[in-house]
C-alpha positions as CSV (number, residue, x, y, z in Angstrom):
1,M,27.6,81.6,-46.1
2,T,25.7,78.0,-46.1
3,A,22.6,78.0,-44.0
4,S,21.9,76.1,-41.1
5,S,20.0,72.6,-40.7
6,L,17.4,74.3,-38.8
7,N,17.3,77.2,-42.0
8,L,16.7,74.4,-44.3
9,F,13.7,72.8,-42.0
10,R,12.2,76.0,-42.7
11,W,13.2,76.7,-46.1
12,V,11.6,73.2,-47.0
13,G,8.6,73.9,-44.3
14,W,8.3,77.1,-46.3
15,A,7.4,75.8,-50.1
16,L,5.5,72.8,-48.2
17,T,2.6,76.0,-46.5
18,K,3.4,77.8,-50.2
19,G,2.0,74.3,-52.2
20,G,-0.9,73.7,-49.6
21,E,-2.0,77.8,-49.9
22,D,-1.5,77.8,-53.5
23,W,-3.8,74.7,-53.9
24,I,-6.4,76.8,-51.8
25,R,-6.2,80.3,-53.3
26,E,-6.8,78.4,-56.5
27,R,-10.0,77.4,-55.1
28,E,-10.7,80.9,-53.5
29,L,-10.3,79.7,-50.4
30,S,-9.0,81.4,-47.2
31,H,-6.7,79.1,-45.0
32,A,-9.3,78.9,-42.6
33,Q,-12.8,78.2,-44.9
34,S,-10.5,75.0,-46.3
35,F,-9.9,73.8,-43.2
36,V,-13.7,74.2,-41.7
37,L,-15.0,72.5,-44.9
38,G,-12.3,69.5,-44.3
39,Y,-13.1,69.4,-41.0
40,L,-16.5,69.1,-42.0
41,V,-16.2,66.5,-44.7
42,Q,-14.9,64.5,-41.6
43,N,-17.1,65.8,-39.2
44,P,-20.2,66.3,-40.5
45,G,-22.9,67.6,-38.7
46,A,-20.7,69.4,-36.7
47,I,-21.9,72.1,-34.3
48,Q,-20.5,75.8,-34.0
49,R,-18.5,75.6,-30.9
50,D,-16.8,72.6,-32.1
51,I,-15.9,74.0,-35.2
52,A,-14.5,77.0,-33.2
53,M,-12.7,74.9,-30.8
54,A,-10.9,72.5,-34.0
55,S,-10.0,75.4,-35.6
56,R,-9.3,77.1,-33.0
57,T,-10.5,80.7,-33.2
58,T,-13.4,82.0,-32.0
59,A,-17.1,81.7,-32.5
60,A,-18.1,85.5,-34.0
61,S,-15.1,84.4,-36.4
62,V,-16.4,81.0,-37.3
63,T,-20.5,82.7,-37.7
64,S,-18.5,84.7,-40.0
65,L,-16.7,82.2,-42.0
66,L,-19.6,80.2,-42.3
67,K,-22.0,83.3,-43.4
68,G,-18.6,82.8,-46.1
69,L,-18.9,79.2,-46.9
70,E,-23.0,79.9,-46.5
71,A,-23.7,82.4,-49.0
72,R,-21.0,80.0,-52.0
73,G,-23.5,77.4,-51.3
74,L,-20.3,75.5,-49.8
75,I,-22.1,74.6,-46.4
76,E,-25.5,74.3,-45.2
77,R,-26.5,74.2,-41.2
78,R,-29.7,72.5,-40.5
79,S,-31.6,72.3,-36.7
80,E,-32.3,68.8,-36.3
81,S,-34.2,67.0,-33.1
82,G,-36.5,70.0,-33.5
83,N,-34.1,72.5,-31.6
84,E,-34.1,75.7,-33.6
85,R,-31.6,76.9,-31.6
86,S,-28.7,74.8,-32.1
87,K,-27.8,74.1,-36.1
88,N,-25.5,71.6,-37.5
89,V,-23.5,72.5,-40.2
90,Y,-22.7,70.0,-42.9
91,A,-21.0,70.5,-46.0
92,T,-22.6,70.5,-49.3
93,P,-21.5,68.4,-52.1
94,E,-20.3,71.5,-54.1
95,G,-18.5,72.3,-50.7
96,A,-16.7,68.8,-50.9
97,A,-15.8,68.6,-54.5
98,L,-14.4,71.6,-53.9
99,I,-11.9,70.8,-51.3
100,S,-11.3,67.3,-53.0
101,G,-7.8,66.0,-53.8
102,F,-5.9,68.3,-51.1
103,E,-3.9,65.1,-50.3
104,S,-3.0,63.8,-53.8
105,A,-2.3,67.9,-54.5
106,M,0.4,68.1,-51.3
107,L,2.3,64.4,-52.4
108,A,2.2,66.4,-55.1
109,V,4.2,69.1,-54.4
110,E,6.3,66.6,-51.4
111,E,7.8,64.9,-54.2
112,S,8.6,67.8,-55.9
113,I,10.8,68.9,-52.8
114,L,12.3,65.1,-52.9
115,A,12.2,65.0,-56.3
116,P,16.6,65.3,-56.0
117,L,16.8,62.4,-54.2
118,D,17.1,58.9,-54.8
119,E,15.6,56.4,-52.8
120,T,18.1,55.3,-50.6
121,E,18.4,58.6,-50.0
122,R,14.8,59.6,-49.3
123,T,14.7,56.5,-46.5
124,T,18.2,57.7,-44.6
125,L,16.3,61.8,-44.9
126,H,13.1,59.6,-43.6
127,E,15.1,57.4,-40.8
128,L,17.2,61.0,-39.8
129,L,13.4,63.0,-39.5
130,S,12.0,59.9,-37.6
131,K,14.9,60.0,-35.2
132,I,14.5,63.8,-34.4
133,T,10.7,63.7,-34.5
134,A,10.5,60.5,-31.9
135,E,11.9,63.2,-29.3
136,L,9.4,65.9,-29.8
137,P,5.6,66.7,-28.7
138,R,3.4,65.7,-31.6
139,P,1.4,68.1,-33.4
140,T,-2.3,69.2,-32.0
141,R,-3.1,69.3,-35.9
């Protein structure tokens, strides 16, 4: 029985996802926590509403998630400009260090997935995937 091309895509996607999830789990983080830490490294001082929008979740979920990260010393909330009602959220150096290396880890996963292909096959695969994705809507995150 042969798998369809789309099933093969799913299989590759699963392998990429599993590689990312394994890396995150090794750091005792949930997917949401790792996303928020990455977002805060790229957007220091974000407010909870922005974090909720970026993570596509509710303010209540973000509050709970931030409490957990704060308890571990991975983020800190600060009032700025004398406004005690609004808190800006920052990844601590420990939080930033915990998630640093994710891109390199994912490149290693990609390399292990593509290992059976030689350079010519990799180039052909890239060209074919580029042709397919040119017709698809861009991912929003």
